[in-house]
C-alpha positions as CSV (number, residue, x, y, z in Angstrom):
1,M,0.0,0.0,0.0
2,A,1.5,3.3,-1.1
3,N,0.8,6.5,0.9
4,V,-0.2,9.5,-1.1
5,H,0.3,12.9,0.5
6,L,-1.3,16.0,-1.2
7,T,-0.7,19.5,0.1
8,F,-3.9,21.5,-0.5
9,Q,-4.6,25.1,0.4
10,G,-6.4,27.8,-1.7
11,K,-4.4,30.6,-0.2
12,G,-0.9,31.3,-1.6
13,G,2.1,32.2,0.4
14,V,1.2,30.4,3.6
15,G,3.9,27.7,3.5
16,K,2.5,24.8,1.4
17,S,5.8,24.1,-0.4
18,F,7.6,24.4,2.9
19,I,5.3,21.8,4.4
20,S,5.8,19.5,1.4
21,S,9.6,19.8,1.7
22,V,9.6,19.3,5.5
23,L,7.3,16.2,5.1
24,T,9.7,14.8,2.5
25,Q,12.7,15.4,4.7
26,Y,11.0,13.8,7.7
27,L,10.0,10.7,5.8
28,L,13.5,10.3,4.3
29,K,15.0,10.7,7.7
30,H,12.9,7.9,9.0
31,N,14.0,5.6,6.2
32,C,10.9,5.9,4.0
33,E,11.0,5.6,0.2
34,V,9.7,8.9,-1.1
35,A,8.8,10.2,-4.6
36,C,8.0,13.9,-5.0
37,I,5.7,15.6,-7.6
38,D,5.3,19.4,-8.1
39,T,2.1,20.4,-9.9
40,D,2.2,24.1,-9.0
41,P,1.8,25.9,-12.4
42,V,3.1,29.3,-11.0
43,N,5.7,28.7,-8.3
44,A,7.3,25.2,-8.7
45,T,9.2,25.6,-5.4
46,L,9.4,21.9,-4.5
47,A,10.8,21.1,-7.9
48,S,13.8,23.4,-7.0
49,Y,15.0,21.0,-4.4
50,K,17.7,19.0,-6.3
51,E,18.1,16.5,-3.4
52,F,14.5,15.3,-3.9
53,S,14.6,14.4,-7.6
54,V,11.1,16.0,-8.0
55,T,8.9,15.2,-11.0
56,K,7.5,18.5,-12.4
57,I,4.1,18.3,-14.0
58,D,2.2,21.3,-15.3
59,I,-1.3,19.9,-14.9
60,M,-3.2,23.0,-16.0
61,N,-4.4,24.1,-19.4
62,G,-5.7,27.6,-18.9
63,D,-8.2,27.4,-16.0
64,T,-8.8,23.7,-16.2
65,V,-6.9,20.5,-15.5
66,D,-5.2,19.0,-18.5
67,A,-6.2,15.3,-18.4
68,R,-3.5,14.3,-20.8
69,K,-0.9,15.6,-18.4
70,F,-2.6,14.7,-15.1
71,D,-3.8,11.2,-15.9
72,P,-0.3,9.7,-16.5
73,M,0.7,11.0,-13.0
74,I,-2.2,9.1,-11.5
75,E,-1.3,6.0,-13.4
76,M,2.3,6.3,-12.0
77,I,1.0,6.6,-8.5
78,Y,-1.5,3.7,-9.1
79,D,1.4,1.4,-9.9
80,M,3.5,2.3,-6.9
81,S,4.6,-0.5,-4.7
82,P,3.6,-0.9,-1.0
83,A,5.4,1.2,1.6
84,Q,6.2,3.9,-0.9
85,H,5.3,7.5,-0.2
86,V,4.5,10.2,-2.8
87,V,4.4,13.8,-1.8
88,I,2.5,16.1,-4.2
89,D,2.8,19.9,-3.8
90,N,-0.1,21.8,-5.4
91,G,-0.4,25.5,-6.1
92,A,-3.0,27.9,-4.9
93,S,-4.0,28.8,-8.5
94,S,-4.9,25.2,-9.3
95,F,-6.7,24.5,-6.0
96,L,-10.3,24.6,-7.1
97,P,-9.9,23.1,-10.6
98,L,-7.8,20.3,-9.2
99,M,-10.3,19.6,-6.4
100,S,-13.1,19.5,-9.0
101,Y,-11.2,17.2,-11.3
102,L,-10.3,14.8,-8.4
103,K,-13.9,14.6,-7.3
104,E,-15.5,14.4,-10.7
105,N,-13.2,11.5,-11.8
106,R,-13.3,9.8,-8.4
107,V,-9.5,9.7,-8.3
108,F,-9.2,9.0,-4.6
109,D,-11.7,6.1,-4.9
110,L,-9.5,4.6,-7.6
111,L,-6.4,4.8,-5.5
112,Q,-8.1,3.5,-2.4
113,E,-9.5,0.5,-4.4
114,K,-5.9,-0.3,-5.4
115,G,-5.1,-0.3,-1.7
116,H,-3.3,3.0,-1.5
117,Q,-3.9,5.4,1.4
118,V,-4.5,9.1,0.7
119,Y,-3.8,12.0,3.0
120,I,-4.6,15.6,2.5
121,H,-2.2,18.1,4.2
122,S,-3.7,21.5,4.8
123,V,-1.9,24.6,6.2
124,I,-3.7,27.0,8.6
125,T,-1.9,30.2,9.3
126,G,-2.4,33.2,11.6
127,G,-2.5,36.9,10.8
128,Q,-4.3,38.3,7.8
129,A,-4.6,35.0,6.0
130,I,-6.3,33.1,8.7
131,L,-9.8,33.4,7.3
132,D,-8.6,32.5,3.8
133,T,-6.8,29.4,5.1
134,L,-9.9,28.4,7.1
135,N,-12.1,28.7,4.0
136,G,-9.6,26.6,2.1
137,L,-9.7,23.9,4.8
138,K,-13.5,24.0,4.8
139,T,-13.6,23.4,1.0
140,V,-11.4,20.4,1.4
141,C,-13.5,19.0,4.2
142,V,-16.8,19.4,2.2
143,T,-15.3,18.1,-1.0
144,F,-13.6,15.0,0.4
145,P,-15.3,14.2,3.8
146,E,-13.9,10.6,3.8
147,I,-10.2,11.5,3.3
148,P,-8.0,12.0,6.4
149,I,-6.6,15.4,6.8
150,V,-3.3,16.4,8.4
151,L,-3.4,19.9,9.8
152,W,-0.2,22.1,9.8
153,L,-0.6,25.1,12.1
154,N,1.8,27.8,10.9
155,L,2.2,30.6,13.5
156,Y,4.8,32.5,11.5
157,F,2.3,35.3,10.6
158,G,0.6,35.4,14.0
159,E,-1.4,33.4,16.5
160,I,-4.2,31.2,15.1
161,A,-7.0,32.7,17.1
162,L,-10.3,34.5,16.5
163,N,-12.4,36.4,19.0
164,G,-10.3,35.1,21.8
165,K,-10.8,31.4,20.7
166,S,-7.9,29.1,19.8
167,F,-8.0,26.8,16.8
168,S,-9.3,23.8,18.7
169,E,-12.3,26.0,19.7
170,F,-13.2,26.9,16.1
171,A,-16.4,25.5,14.7
172,I,-14.6,24.0,11.7
173,Y,-12.3,22.0,14.0
174,K,-15.2,20.8,16.2
175,E,-17.3,19.8,13.2
176,N,-14.6,17.9,11.4
177,K,-12.5,16.7,14.3
178,K,-12.9,13.0,13.3
179,Q,-11.5,13.7,9.9
180,F,-8.3,15.4,11.2
181,C,-5.9,12.5,11.7
182,A,-3.0,14.6,13.0
183,T,-2.2,18.2,13.9
184,I,1.3,19.5,13.6
185,Q,2.3,22.9,15.0
186,V,5.2,24.4,13.0
187,P,7.9,25.5,15.4
188,C,7.8,29.3,15.8
189,M,11.1,30.7,17.2
190,N,12.9,34.1,17.3
191,E,12.2,35.6,13.8
192,H,15.5,37.6,13.9
193,T,17.7,34.6,14.4
194,Y,15.9,31.2,13.7
195,G,13.4,32.9,11.4
196,K,16.1,34.5,9.3
197,D,18.2,31.4,9.1
198,V,15.3,29.2,8.0
199,S,14.1,31.8,5.5
200,E,17.6,31.9,3.9
201,L,17.7,28.1,3.8
202,L,14.3,28.0,2.0
203,A,15.5,30.7,-0.4
204,R,18.5,28.5,-1.4
205,K,16.1,25.5,-1.8
206,E,18.3,23.5,0.6
207,T,17.3,20.8,3.0
208,F,17.9,21.1,6.7
209,D,20.5,18.4,6.5
210,A,22.4,20.3,3.8
211,G,22.3,23.5,5.9
212,I,23.4,21.7,9.1
213,N,26.3,20.1,7.3
214,S,27.4,23.1,5.3
215,S,30.1,25.7,5.7
216,L,27.7,28.2,7.2
217,G,28.6,29.8,10.5
218,I,28.6,27.5,13.5
219,M,25.8,29.4,15.2
220,V,23.6,29.4,12.0
221,R,24.1,25.6,11.7
222,Q,23.3,25.2,15.4
223,R,20.1,27.1,15.0
224,L,19.1,25.1,11.9
225,K,19.9,21.9,13.9
226,T,17.8,23.0,16.8
227,Y,14.9,24.1,14.6
228,W,14.9,20.8,12.6
229,A,15.0,18.8,15.8
230,A,11.9,20.7,17.0
231,M,10.1,20.1,13.7
232,D,11.0,16.4,13.8
233,Q,9.6,16.2,17.3
234,A,6.4,18.0,16.4
235,I,5.7,15.6,13.5
236,S,6.6,12.6,15.6
237,E,4.4,13.6,18.5
238,S,1.4,14.3,16.1
239,G,1.1,10.6,15.6
240,L,1.2,10.8,11.8
241,I,3.6,7.9,11.4
242,Q,1.6,5.8,13.7
243,Q,-1.6,6.7,11.7
244,I,0.2,5.6,8.5
245,Q,1.5,2.4,10.0
246,T,-1.9,1.3,11.2
247,A,-4.0,2.5,8.3
């Protein structure tokens, strides 16, 4: 049984590609076999990571999904062997067309009938984008109510709170709690030190392992090591791997 991880969020610039790269690094660190696909038609960030050997597929033809480009990707995933993981990074511009295509063609049903397990990874962020990301999550929940969702809470832009309520008190969380198989809070550390170092690492499209073992300053490498350890712990404590192993 292969495990298919799709990163979905209708709001751009909230960390989807970061989450896809982090998930890939985590799975590789824990000795999983991982294939990466980047379908973002605008910003193919994941495809820029040379260490991942990412397959870049431009699935869009104007405002619609191009079946002749997308269908071969599904066939490739369909034929994957058990215990493999595939991480698919999707762009905000293709969010609604891709959701519609997947539902109309019952793609997830096809993969599940083959024995594959599908997970949707959705990013929720604080600050001005909080309502947009919540709306994106709601769309995913309504469109695919049977698919387990992994929540990534990104506090980089601010606390995820509304009217004095935390995320776990939001109506969308309470109404769809059973669908959320894991919740991962992205580590939020000093933006002037850790934040700058991680941002520069992302700009170079380097993995944490590459940064930690580079010729960067010793304190930069120490902060990257500390941040990556915190991220690894957050993912491990979410129970995601246990969920995958028992699915």
